[in-house]
C-alpha positions as CSV (number, residue, x, y, z in Angstrom):
1,A,89.9,83.7,90.2
2,D,90.1,87.9,88.8
3,A,88.2,87.1,86.1
4,D,85.2,85.4,87.6
5,V,85.2,88.9,89.8
6,L,85.5,90.8,86.5
7,V,82.6,88.6,84.8
8,A,80.4,89.1,88.3
9,L,80.9,92.7,88.3
10,L,79.6,93.1,84.6
11,D,76.3,90.9,85.2
12,E,75.7,93.5,88.2
13,V,76.0,96.7,85.4
14,V,74.0,94.1,83.2
15,Y,71.5,93.5,85.2
16,H,70.7,97.1,86.1
17,L,70.4,98.3,83.1
18,D,68.1,95.7,82.4
19,V,66.1,96.1,85.5
20,D,66.3,99.3,87.0
21,G,67.3,101.3,83.7
22,V,70.3,102.9,85.6
23,V,74.2,102.4,83.7
24,P,77.3,103.4,86.3
25,V,79.0,106.2,85.7
26,E,81.5,105.4,88.2
27,V,82.4,102.0,90.1
28,T,85.1,101.7,93.7
29,L,86.1,98.3,94.4
30,S,87.4,97.5,97.9
31,D,89.1,94.0,99.1
32,G,87.1,93.1,101.9
33,E,89.2,91.3,104.9
34,D,88.1,87.7,103.7
35,G,89.9,87.8,101.0
36,S,86.1,89.1,98.9
37,V,85.7,92.4,96.4
38,T,83.0,94.6,97.4
39,G,82.2,97.6,95.7
40,T,79.6,100.3,94.5
41,F,77.9,102.2,91.9
42,G,77.0,105.4,91.1
43,V,74.6,105.2,88.7
44,V,72.6,107.7,86.1
45,P,69.3,107.0,84.2
46,A,70.1,105.2,81.5
47,G,68.5,108.1,79.4
48,A,71.0,110.7,80.7
49,V,73.6,108.9,78.2
50,E,73.9,108.7,74.5
51,P,74.3,104.9,73.7
52,T,76.7,103.9,71.2
53,G,75.4,100.7,69.9
54,A,73.3,98.0,70.9
55,G,72.6,97.3,74.5
56,P,74.3,94.0,76.3
57,K,72.3,91.2,76.8
58,G,74.8,88.9,79.0
59,I,78.6,88.9,79.8
60,V,80.1,85.1,78.2
61,R,82.1,83.3,80.5
62,D,85.7,84.1,78.8
63,A,86.7,86.9,80.7
64,E,90.7,87.0,81.1
65,V,92.4,89.4,83.5
66,A,96.0,89.8,83.9
67,R,99.1,92.2,85.1
68,R,101.5,93.4,82.4
69,G,103.7,95.5,84.2
70,P,102.1,98.7,85.6
71,A,99.1,98.3,83.9
72,W,95.8,95.6,84.5
73,R,94.6,94.0,80.7
74,A,91.3,93.1,80.9
75,S,89.5,91.1,78.0
76,V,85.4,89.8,78.3
77,T,82.9,89.2,75.9
78,V,79.8,91.1,75.5
79,D,76.4,89.3,73.8
80,V,74.3,92.1,72.6
């Protein structure tokens, strides 16, 4: 489901921040031929950006994703 893909993507962001000390500045997603989603991150060292609050510790599994008109809307809870 779309919400599961969103949570998996955000889990990757949190993982790379925690383990590699990098944050994404660009994300590219593509549909795979088998119906999967693949993606790449363009990243910079975490020290190269100014934090605006506590760093994320995890993603709560309550994400919602829906298409509304021409736009997609998403909601997710981030544990800090």
